[in-house]
VMD Tcl script that draws the C-alpha trace (Angstrom):
set ca {
  {201.24 124.89 175.51}
  {204.12 125.40 172.93}
  {202.55 123.36 170.10}
  {199.50 120.45 170.28}
  {198.94 118.38 167.35}
  {195.23 116.27 167.73}
  {194.94 113.71 165.19}
  {197.24 114.65 162.60}
  {195.71 118.52 162.61}
  {197.95 121.21 164.35}
  {196.14 123.11 166.94}
  {196.22 127.16 165.52}
  {198.75 129.20 167.33}
  {195.74 131.68 167.77}
  {194.16 128.74 170.12}
  {197.76 127.49 171.40}
  {198.17 130.70 173.45}
  {194.59 129.45 175.51}
  {195.68 126.28 176.52}
  {197.06 125.74 179.68}
  {198.23 122.79 182.28}
  {198.08 122.45 185.78}
  {200.08 119.63 187.50}
  {199.41 118.98 191.09}
  {201.02 115.94 192.88}
  {199.22 113.03 190.46}
  {196.55 115.53 188.71}
  {197.08 116.79 185.68}
  {194.31 119.25 184.30}
  {194.39 121.07 180.87}
  {192.51 124.18 180.12}
  {191.60 125.46 176.67}
  {189.91 128.70 177.68}
  {187.26 128.15 179.91}
  {187.19 124.42 178.75}
  {188.73 121.64 181.04}
  {189.36 119.25 178.19}
  {191.76 116.64 180.48}
  {191.65 116.08 184.47}
  {193.11 112.74 185.16}
  {195.47 111.10 187.93}
  {198.52 109.92 186.14}
  {201.29 107.92 186.70}
  {204.82 107.90 185.64}
  {207.80 105.24 184.54}
  {210.56 106.91 183.49}
  {212.80 103.97 183.88}
  {210.56 103.10 180.42}
  {212.23 104.13 176.94}
  {210.76 106.32 175.85}
  {209.44 106.67 179.43}
  {205.61 106.09 179.84}
  {202.69 108.44 181.12}
  {198.86 106.65 182.09}
  {196.15 108.78 183.09}
  {192.60 107.62 184.44}
  {190.06 110.41 183.52}
  {188.19 112.06 186.09}
  {185.99 114.07 184.03}
  {181.94 113.29 183.54}
  {180.94 111.49 180.71}
  {184.82 109.93 180.45}
  {185.37 109.25 184.16}
  {187.68 105.81 184.83}
  {189.16 105.71 181.39}
  {192.34 105.06 180.75}
  {194.90 106.54 178.28}
  {198.76 105.65 177.30}
  {201.10 107.43 176.48}
  {205.09 108.54 175.99}
  {206.71 111.47 177.27}
  {210.28 113.52 177.52}
  {210.79 116.16 179.50}
  {214.46 118.00 179.44}
  {215.33 122.03 179.78}
  {212.23 122.76 181.08}
  {209.68 121.32 178.24}
  {207.03 118.34 178.53}
  {206.60 116.63 175.42}
  {203.22 114.40 175.59}
  {201.99 111.75 173.01}
  {198.52 110.58 174.50}
  {196.77 107.19 172.48}
  {192.89 107.48 172.20}
  {191.50 105.73 175.33}
  {191.51 102.41 175.13}
  {194.02 102.11 172.21}
  {197.07 100.95 172.80}
  {200.42 103.29 173.56}
  {202.23 105.13 171.12}
  {205.62 103.73 170.38}
  {206.86 107.26 168.81}
  {206.60 111.03 169.17}
  {203.82 111.69 166.23}
  {199.91 112.04 165.67}
  {198.75 111.51 161.87}
  {194.89 112.37 160.49}
  {192.78 109.85 161.91}
  {194.93 107.67 164.82}
  {193.21 109.73 167.84}
  {196.70 110.82 169.32}
  {197.31 114.02 170.62}
  {200.91 115.30 170.65}
  {201.90 118.53 172.62}
  {204.22 119.90 173.85}
  {204.05 122.57 176.99}
  {207.10 124.94 178.50}
  {207.28 125.35 182.55}
  {205.88 128.82 183.35}
  {208.14 130.78 185.33}
  {207.14 130.49 189.11}
}
mol new
graphics top color blue
foreach p $ca { graphics top sphere $p radius 0.5 }
foreach p [lrange $ca 0 end-1] q [lrange $ca 1 end] { graphics top cylinder $p $q radius 0.2 }
display resetview
């Protein structure tokens, strides 16, 4: 993770370094230290403007819940803005106090 903002609050730099994203096939997992924060199947629509991403949670307690988001992928960087579960898809890449959105930026790790 390069940066993260959750409901308008930036994640501290010392926490950002503990966050990793693993994607295999159509399953993505976000891990912060020892805790799995997100595990979901996802679908993409790159033809939409901005391109859209949809999650279906696989985590116990939230399994089956959907989240709608948008993404931008260029130059080895992935930016994702997700709405809270059940909320409308974001129209822009922002996260403001109390909106429940997550705005994260990721750098691809070397193989």
